[in-house]
C-alpha positions as CSV (number, residue, x, y, z in Angstrom):
1,M,94.8,126.8,55.2
2,S,92.5,128.7,54.0
3,L,94.2,132.1,52.6
4,L,92.8,134.3,55.9
5,R,93.7,131.4,58.0
6,V,97.5,132.3,56.7
7,I,96.8,135.4,56.9
8,G,95.5,135.9,60.3
9,F,98.6,133.0,61.6
10,G,100.9,135.9,60.2
11,A,99.6,138.1,61.7
12,A,99.6,136.9,65.7
13,T,103.3,135.2,65.3
14,P,104.7,139.3,66.1
15,L,101.8,139.8,68.5
16,V,103.4,136.4,70.5
17,L,106.6,137.5,70.4
18,A,106.1,140.6,71.4
19,L,104.4,139.7,74.6
20,A,107.2,137.1,75.3
21,A,109.1,140.1,74.9
22,C,107.5,141.7,77.7
23,Q,107.9,138.7,80.3
24,P,110.9,139.9,82.9
25,A,114.0,138.2,81.6
26,P,115.6,135.4,84.4
27,P,118.1,137.0,86.6
28,A,121.5,136.5,85.8
29,G,123.2,137.1,88.9
30,W,124.1,139.7,91.3
31,S,127.2,141.6,92.4
32,G,128.0,141.5,96.1
33,Y,131.1,140.6,98.7
34,V,132.5,138.5,101.5
35,E,131.7,139.6,104.8
36,G,133.2,138.5,108.1
37,E,131.2,137.3,111.4
38,Y,134.3,138.8,113.8
39,V,134.3,138.2,117.5
40,Q,134.9,141.2,119.4
41,V,136.8,140.4,122.2
42,A,136.7,142.7,125.0
43,A,136.7,143.5,129.1
44,P,133.4,144.5,131.0
45,W,135.9,146.6,133.1
46,S,138.3,150.0,132.3
47,G,142.2,149.5,132.4
48,T,145.7,149.9,131.3
49,L,146.7,147.1,128.7
50,A,149.6,145.1,130.7
51,T,149.6,142.4,128.0
52,L,148.8,141.9,124.9
53,A,150.0,138.1,123.5
54,V,148.7,138.3,120.2
55,Q,149.4,140.1,116.3
56,A,146.8,140.5,113.8
57,G,147.3,137.3,111.5
58,Q,148.1,134.4,113.8
59,P,145.9,131.5,115.0
60,V,144.6,130.4,118.3
61,A,143.6,127.9,120.1
62,P,140.8,127.3,122.1
63,Q,141.4,129.0,126.0
64,A,144.8,130.7,124.6
65,A,146.2,133.5,126.2
66,L,145.0,137.2,124.0
67,F,145.3,140.2,126.5
68,T,145.4,141.2,130.1
69,L,144.5,144.7,132.0
70,D,146.0,145.6,134.8
71,A,144.0,144.6,138.2
72,D,146.1,145.9,140.7
73,A,143.1,147.6,142.5
74,E,141.0,144.0,142.4
75,Q,143.8,142.3,144.1
76,L,143.6,144.5,147.0
77,A,140.6,144.5,146.9
78,R,140.4,140.7,146.2
79,D,142.8,140.5,149.6
80,E,140.5,143.1,151.6
81,A,137.5,140.3,151.2
82,Q,140.0,137.3,152.6
83,A,140.5,139.1,155.6
84,R,136.5,140.0,155.4
85,L,135.8,136.4,155.3
86,V,138.7,134.5,157.4
87,A,137.3,136.9,160.9
88,A,133.5,136.8,159.9
89,Q,133.2,132.9,159.4
90,A,136.1,133.3,162.9
91,Q,132.6,135.0,164.6
92,A,130.4,132.7,162.8
93,R,133.0,129.7,165.1
94,N,132.6,131.9,168.2
95,T,129.1,131.8,167.8
96,D,128.9,128.4,168.3
97,S,131.0,127.3,171.2
98,G,131.4,128.6,174.8
99,R,133.5,131.1,175.7
100,R,137.4,129.7,175.8
101,E,138.0,127.0,178.6
102,D,140.6,130.1,180.8
103,E,137.1,132.2,180.7
104,I,135.2,129.3,182.3
105,A,138.3,128.3,184.6
106,V,138.1,132.4,185.9
107,T,134.4,131.9,186.8
108,R,134.9,128.4,188.0
109,A,137.6,130.4,190.7
110,Q,135.4,132.9,191.8
111,L,132.3,130.1,192.7
112,A,134.6,127.9,194.9
113,Q,135.6,131.5,196.3
114,A,131.6,132.2,196.7
115,R,131.0,129.0,198.0
116,A,133.3,128.7,200.8
117,Q,132.2,132.1,201.9
118,A,129.1,130.6,202.3
119,A,130.4,128.7,204.1
120,L,132.0,130.5,206.5
121,A,128.6,132.5,206.3
122,R,126.6,129.8,208.1
123,N,128.7,128.5,210.4
124,E,128.5,132.1,211.7
125,Q,125.5,132.5,211.5
126,A,125.2,129.2,213.8
127,R,127.1,131.0,216.5
128,Q,125.6,133.8,216.3
129,Q,122.0,132.1,216.8
130,Q,123.5,130.5,219.9
131,L,125.2,132.9,221.1
132,F,121.1,134.6,220.7
133,D,118.7,132.5,222.6
134,Q,121.3,132.4,225.6
135,G,120.9,136.3,226.1
136,F,125.0,137.2,225.2
137,I,123.7,139.6,221.4
138,S,121.1,141.5,220.2
139,R,118.4,141.2,217.4
140,A,120.7,143.1,215.4
141,Q,123.4,141.5,215.5
142,L,121.8,138.3,214.6
143,D,120.8,140.1,211.9
144,D,123.8,141.1,210.7
145,T,124.8,137.8,210.1
146,L,122.0,136.6,208.4
147,A,122.0,139.4,206.1
148,A,125.7,138.4,205.6
149,L,124.9,134.3,205.0
150,A,121.9,135.8,202.3
151,Q,124.2,137.5,200.2
152,S,126.9,135.0,200.4
153,S,124.1,132.7,198.6
154,A,122.9,134.8,196.4
155,R,127.0,135.5,195.2
156,V,127.0,131.7,194.8
157,S,123.3,131.5,192.5
158,E,125.1,134.4,190.2
159,L,128.4,132.6,189.3
160,E,126.8,128.8,188.9
161,A,124.4,130.5,186.6
162,A,127.5,132.5,185.0
163,L,128.8,128.8,184.6
164,R,126.5,127.7,182.8
165,V,126.0,130.9,180.4
166,A,129.3,130.8,179.6
167,Q,129.2,127.2,178.5
168,L,126.4,127.6,176.0
169,P,126.6,128.5,172.5
170,A,125.2,131.8,171.3
171,R,121.6,132.6,171.0
172,P,120.7,130.8,167.8
173,E,119.6,134.0,166.0
174,E,123.3,135.6,166.8
175,R,124.8,132.6,165.2
176,T,122.1,132.9,161.9
177,A,123.1,136.5,161.8
178,A,127.5,135.4,162.2
179,R,127.1,132.5,159.5
180,A,125.0,135.0,157.4
181,S,127.6,137.6,157.6
182,A,129.9,135.0,156.5
183,G,128.3,134.3,153.6
184,A,127.8,137.3,152.3
185,A,132.0,138.0,152.9
186,D,132.4,135.1,151.0
187,E,130.2,136.3,148.1
188,V,132.7,140.0,147.9
189,L,135.2,137.4,147.9
190,K,134.1,135.3,144.5
191,Q,133.3,138.8,143.1
192,Q,136.9,140.4,143.4
193,Q,138.4,136.6,142.0
194,L,135.4,137.0,139.0
195,R,136.2,140.9,138.7
196,I,139.9,139.8,138.2
197,A,139.6,136.7,135.9
198,Q,137.5,139.2,133.2
199,K,140.3,141.4,133.6
200,S,142.3,138.4,131.2
201,L,141.1,137.3,128.5
202,R,141.0,134.3,126.5
203,A,140.1,132.6,123.2
204,P,136.7,131.5,122.9
205,L,137.5,129.0,120.5
206,A,139.9,128.5,117.1
207,A,140.5,131.9,115.1
208,Q,142.5,134.1,113.4
209,V,143.6,137.3,115.0
210,A,142.0,139.6,112.4
211,D,142.8,143.3,114.1
212,T,144.5,144.5,117.4
213,Y,143.1,147.7,118.4
214,Y,145.5,148.5,121.4
215,R,149.2,148.9,123.0
216,V,150.4,148.3,126.0
217,G,150.1,150.8,128.0
218,E,146.9,152.2,126.5
219,W,144.0,152.7,128.5
220,V,141.3,150.7,127.8
221,P,137.3,151.7,127.9
222,A,135.2,148.9,130.1
223,G,133.6,146.9,127.3
224,Q,136.1,148.2,124.4
225,P,137.4,145.6,122.1
226,V,141.2,144.9,121.9
227,V,141.3,141.6,119.8
228,S,139.0,141.1,116.5
229,L,139.0,137.7,116.1
230,L,138.0,135.5,112.9
231,P,136.5,131.9,113.5
232,A,137.3,129.6,110.3
233,G,134.5,129.5,108.1
234,A,133.1,132.2,109.4
235,V,132.4,134.1,106.3
236,K,129.3,134.7,104.3
237,A,127.9,136.4,101.0
238,R,126.3,139.0,100.8
239,F,124.4,140.7,97.8
240,F,121.6,143.2,97.2
241,V,118.8,141.8,94.8
242,A,116.0,144.1,92.9
243,E,112.3,144.0,94.1
244,N,111.0,142.9,91.2
245,E,113.7,139.7,91.0
246,V,113.5,139.5,95.3
247,A,110.7,136.8,94.6
248,T,112.6,134.3,92.8
249,L,114.5,133.4,96.1
250,A,114.0,131.3,99.5
251,P,115.6,131.0,102.3
252,G,117.8,127.7,102.0
253,Q,117.7,128.5,98.1
254,A,120.5,127.2,96.0
255,V,123.6,129.9,94.7
256,N,126.4,129.8,93.6
257,L,129.4,132.2,94.1
258,R,132.5,133.5,91.7
259,C,135.4,135.3,92.7
260,D,138.3,136.1,91.2
261,G,140.8,133.1,92.5
262,C,138.2,131.1,94.1
263,G,138.5,128.0,91.5
264,A,135.8,126.7,90.8
265,P,132.7,128.1,92.1
266,I,131.4,127.3,96.3
267,A,128.4,126.0,96.4
268,A,126.3,128.0,98.8
269,R,122.2,128.5,100.5
270,V,120.4,131.7,101.2
271,S,120.6,131.8,104.9
272,R,118.8,135.7,105.0
273,I,116.9,138.1,103.0
274,A,116.2,140.9,104.7
275,T,112.5,142.4,105.5
276,Q,113.2,145.9,103.7
277,A,114.1,147.4,100.8
278,E,117.5,149.8,100.9
279,Y,119.4,151.4,98.2
280,T,122.2,149.5,96.9
281,P,125.0,150.4,99.4
282,P,128.1,151.8,97.5
283,V,130.9,149.0,97.5
284,I,128.0,147.7,95.0
285,Y,130.6,149.3,92.1
286,S,128.4,149.0,89.7
287,N,126.2,151.3,87.5
288,A,123.8,149.0,86.2
289,Q,122.6,148.3,90.4
290,R,123.4,151.5,91.0
291,A,120.9,153.9,93.0
292,K,117.9,150.8,92.4
293,L,115.8,149.8,95.0
294,V,117.4,146.0,96.4
295,F,117.0,144.0,99.1
296,M,119.7,142.4,100.9
297,V,120.4,139.1,100.8
298,E,123.1,136.8,102.8
299,A,124.6,133.1,101.9
300,R,126.7,130.8,103.5
301,P,129.0,128.8,101.9
302,T,127.6,124.6,102.4
303,A,131.2,123.3,102.7
304,A,134.3,124.2,105.8
305,A,136.7,123.9,102.6
306,D,134.3,126.5,100.8
307,A,134.1,129.0,103.5
308,A,138.0,128.8,103.6
309,R,138.3,130.5,100.8
310,L,136.4,132.9,100.7
311,R,138.3,136.2,102.1
312,P,136.0,138.8,104.0
313,G,135.9,142.4,101.6
314,L,136.4,140.1,98.6
315,P,133.8,140.8,95.7
316,V,131.6,137.7,94.6
317,D,129.1,137.2,91.4
318,V,125.8,135.7,93.1
319,Q,124.0,132.9,91.0
320,I,120.8,131.0,91.3
321,V,121.4,127.5,90.8
322,R,118.3,126.0,88.4
């Protein structure tokens, strides 16, 4: 090897080392904390807290009673809706049938009386006709009997029609309206029953009671959580990655979580990478990362047993699995 080549090699070596030193080192890890995914149980209606069946730290099974709000007003409204429904249903049934049997019997009796009077009027008219033909009465007297006969016959026709109408149901339009009223009353009753049910809340799933926010006797606004639940395994690690390191991560990336007292590292996978950068929140107490532009990243444990080892608020260190 010539002296020139040796000198050239010796001069290039520091340059290579300097370039290598300029390359960014692989990230050693990030600091973060465990966050719980709580289920905030609230009623859609306001009211006084009547009962509170759980306390913080207590495990609850699915459909276990949590709390109830006072529902006296809703129960009164339900009773009113029930009464209106009964009335509307009765009215609907009434339109499907004719009049009562006693009412029909009265009309039949009136018809029989009218027929008897019509028969007497016919007999009287026949006698008066004979007398008129024999010249014993005037034409005016005969006309009176004819008018009486016509009146009694018309009365018979009227009562016969009334009897037919009394035996008929209501018109189709009236029956449709009555059924619609009964249906509307039934829906109102269901709404009141649902409102009462929504004032008695149960656990939607198995969980641990994280906290309660009201005491019995306090007024609870509509939609305000009364009980906070933490379902089993509903935890995730949240950490913050510098802008020049975020490209090393992708959704599904395997990472290890380490925390004090957790024992062996906990396997997790990246589930979310924020689309916008932010400054490190004050919860991360690190001088090295303070005031840096970072991206928030979330990772979830891959095993339910490992998730049970994490507690919300616990500081964690995150490392990429190479």
